[in-house]
C-alpha positions in Angstrom: 74.7 87.5 95.9 75.0 85.2 92.8 78.3 84.1 91.6 79.3 85.6 88.2 79.1 82.8 85.8 82.4 81.5 84.1 82.9 81.9 80.4 80.7 79.1 78.5 82.9 77.3 76.4 79.9 75.6 74.6 79.2 79.1 73.0 82.7 79.8 72.1 83.5 81.1 68.6 86.3 80.1 66.5 88.2 83.5 67.5 87.7 82.4 71.1 89.1 78.7 70.7 92.0 80.4 68.7 92.8 82.7 71.9 92.7 79.3 74.0 95.5 78.1 71.6 97.5 81.3 71.9 97.3 81.0 75.5 99.0 77.6 75.5 102.1 79.2 73.9 104.1 79.4 77.2 103.4 75.6 77.9 104.5 74.8 74.1 107.7 76.8 74.8 108.8 74.5 77.5 110.1 72.2 74.7 107.1 70.0 74.3 105.5 69.7 71.1 101.8 71.2 70.8 100.7 67.6 69.8 102.2 66.1 73.0 100.8 68.8 75.2 97.4 68.4 73.7 97.6 64.6 74.3 98.5 65.1 77.9 95.6 67.4 78.3 93.0 65.1 76.9 94.5 62.0 78.1 94.5 60.4 74.7 96.2 60.3 71.3 95.3 62.8 68.7 96.0 63.2 64.9 98.7 65.1 63.5 96.4 67.8 62.2 94.7 68.2 65.6 97.2 71.0 66.7 96.8 72.8 63.3 92.8 72.7 63.9 93.3 73.9 67.4 95.4 77.0 66.1 92.7 77.9 63.6 90.1 77.5 66.4 88.1 74.6 65.0 88.9 72.0 67.4 86.4 69.6 68.6 84.0 71.3 70.8 83.9 68.5 73.5 87.6 68.8 74.1 87.7 72.4 74.7 86.8 72.5 78.7 89.5 69.9 79.2 92.0 72.0 77.4 91.1 75.0 79.3 91.4 72.9 82.7 94.8 71.7 81.6 96.0 75.4 80.9 94.6 76.5 84.3 96.8 73.7 86.0 99.8 74.2 84.0 100.0 78.0 83.7 97.3 79.7 86.0 98.3 83.2 85.1 97.5 82.6 81.3 94.3 81.1 82.3 93.4 84.0 84.5 94.1 86.4 81.8 92.3 84.4 79.1 89.3 84.0 81.4 89.3 87.8 82.2 89.6 88.7 78.3 86.5 86.4 77.5 84.4 87.0 80.5 85.8 90.5 82.1 82.9 90.6 84.6 83.6 87.1 86.4 85.2 88.7 89.4 83.3 88.9 92.8 82.5 92.4 94.7 85.2 91.8 97.1 87.9 91.1 94.3 87.0 94.3 92.6 86.9 96.2 95.9 90.2 94.8 96.9 91.9 95.8 93.7 90.3 99.3 93.7 91.2 100.2 97.5 94.5 98.1 98.0 97.5 100.3 98.8 100.9 99.6 97.6 104.2 100.0 99.4 102.9 98.9 102.9 104.0 95.4 102.8 107.7 94.1 102.8 108.6 90.6 102.3 111.9 89.6 104.3 113.6 86.3 103.9 114.2 84.2 107.1 117.8 83.6 108.1 118.6 81.0 110.6 121.6 82.9 111.9 120.0 86.3 112.6 117.1 88.4 113.7 114.8 89.6 110.8 115.7 93.1 109.6 113.6 95.9 108.4 113.0 96.2 104.6 111.6 98.8 102.3 108.6 97.6 100.4 108.4 95.3 98.7 111.5 93.7 100.0 112.3 90.4 98.5 110.3 90.5 95.0 111.0 86.9 94.2 110.7 83.7 96.5 111.5 80.2 95.7 109.0 77.6 96.6 109.3 76.4 100.4 111.4 79.8 101.4 110.5 81.1 104.8 110.0 84.5 105.2 108.2 87.5 107.3 105.8 90.1 106.2 106.5 93.5 107.6 103.6 95.9 107.6 103.8 99.9 107.6 100.5 100.7 108.9 99.0 104.2 108.4 96.6 103.8 111.5 96.4 102.4 114.8 94.1 99.4 114.9 93.9 95.5 114.4 94.7 93.4 111.4 93.7 90.3 109.6 95.8 88.6 107.0 94.8 86.8 103.9 96.5 85.3 100.8 95.0 85.2 97.5 95.6 83.1 94.5 94.3 83.5 91.0 93.2 80.1 89.6 90.2 80.9 87.1 88.2 82.6 90.1 90.3 84.0 93.0 90.9 81.6 95.9 91.5 83.1 99.3 93.1 81.5 102.4 93.7 82.9 105.8 97.2 83.9 106.4 97.5 83.1 110.2 97.6 86.7 111.0 94.9 88.3 113.2 93.0 89.6 114.6 96.5 91.1 115.6 96.8 94.5 117.2 99.1 97.0 115.2 100.3 100.5 115.7 101.0 103.1 113.3 104.3 102.5 111.4 106.4 99.4 110.7 106.1 96.2 112.5 106.3 92.4 112.2 102.8 90.9 111.5 104.2 87.3 111.3 104.2 87.2 114.9 102.6 84.9 117.5 99.6 86.7 119.4 99.9 85.8 123.0 96.1 86.6 123.2 95.2 84.2 120.7 92.1 82.1 119.7 91.0 79.7 122.1 90.8 77.0 119.5 94.3 77.7 117.9 95.7 77.7 121.7 94.2 74.5 122.0 96.0 73.1 118.6 99.2 75.0 118.6 99.8 76.0 122.1 99.8 79.3 123.8 101.3 82.2 121.7 104.6 83.8 122.8 104.7 87.0 120.9 107.6 85.5 119.0 108.0 86.5 115.3 108.0 83.5 113.3 108.5 82.8 109.5 105.8 81.6 107.2 106.4 79.8 103.9 104.4 79.1 100.7 104.9 75.7 99.1 102.5 76.0 96.2 103.6 75.4 92.4 104.5 78.1 90.1 101.5 80.3 91.4 101.5 83.8 91.9 99.9 84.6 95.3 99.1 88.0 96.6 99.4 88.7 100.4 96.7 91.1 101.7 96.5 92.7 105.1 93.2 94.6 106.3 93.9 97.0 109.1 90.8 98.8 110.8 89.3 99.2 114.3 88.8 95.9 116.4 84.9 95.7 115.9 85.4 96.0 112.2 88.2 93.4 112.4 86.3 91.0 114.4 83.4 91.0 111.9 85.7 90.2 109.2 87.5 87.7 111.0 84.1 85.8 111.8 83.1 85.7 108.1 86.5 83.6 107.4 87.0 81.3 110.6 88.6 78.5 108.8 92.5 78.4 108.8 94.5 77.2 105.8 91.2 76.2 103.6 90.0 78.0 100.8 87.5 80.6 101.5 84.7 81.1 99.1 85.0 84.2 97.3 81.4 84.9 97.9 82.1 84.7 101.8 84.3 87.7 101.2 81.8 89.6 99.6 80.7 90.7 102.9 84.0 92.5 103.3 83.3 95.5 101.1 79.9 95.9 103.1 81.7 95.9 106.5 84.5 98.1 105.7 82.5 100.7 104.1 80.1 100.8 107.0 83.1 101.4 109.5 83.0 104.9 111.0 86.8 104.6 111.4 89.8 104.6 109.0 90.8 101.5 107.4 93.4 100.3 104.8 94.3 97.2 102.7 98.0 96.6 102.5 99.2 94.2 99.7 102.2 92.9 98.1 102.6 90.2 95.2 106.1 88.6 95.2 106.5 86.1 92.4 107.2 82.6 93.3 109.3 80.1 91.4 109.3 76.2 91.9 113.0 75.8 92.4 116.3 77.7 93.2 118.4 75.5 91.3 116.9 77.0 87.8 116.2 80.6 88.8 118.2 83.7 89.9 116.6 85.4 92.8 115.5 88.8 92.2 116.4 91.2 95.2 
């Protein structure tokens, strides 16, 4: 299936370019002048009137892609919202399927504490995490089966990564899924050593992104087929590869579910108060 095309900025109207300027407001509000932000985005000096022209949607056409790229790097949430406003069909079948079928209140985020064992928590658990926090994911599965974990990040298109969970056997009810699997993959066993069945924390070290964690639970043959479609750990999975997921899940004769949670991440604990 062909990838949907992103918005073509060469065909952008003045109104479209004005929306791009509006999307920059969060960056401007951080105390930097619009002119300074624009110069940082373009890597060159601009005239005093450039920001005013940008606001009116009449900025230089050749500069627009670089301005959008800068927005995408500095404020990916605003870039994604703008992209979906201008090109609302620019999502993959997997992303549409995931958004339609994901189930809330099935995943909880629990902070890692060096001095105590992880505790059960009601979803979503901790709602805000600081960069480099170590945490666990607790799944409340509605079915018995096996699980595979992903985390996704919206950065113009969605990017998905393996979460290091699964295929992991799960039972109906609450359990820790950030756990070594004693029957792990031969390659992982070679690189990481044998699994122990221990509950181990994970962490996220990105910038001010807003990733979502998704755990797909289904019968073993279905999960094995999904795992084979995304075999590389900790590398971005092409969204098109995951377009096979809806086909595989809908073909399953047994129940399945997609549990998800989307805690917010902030860059440093020194400037923010945690939301429990």
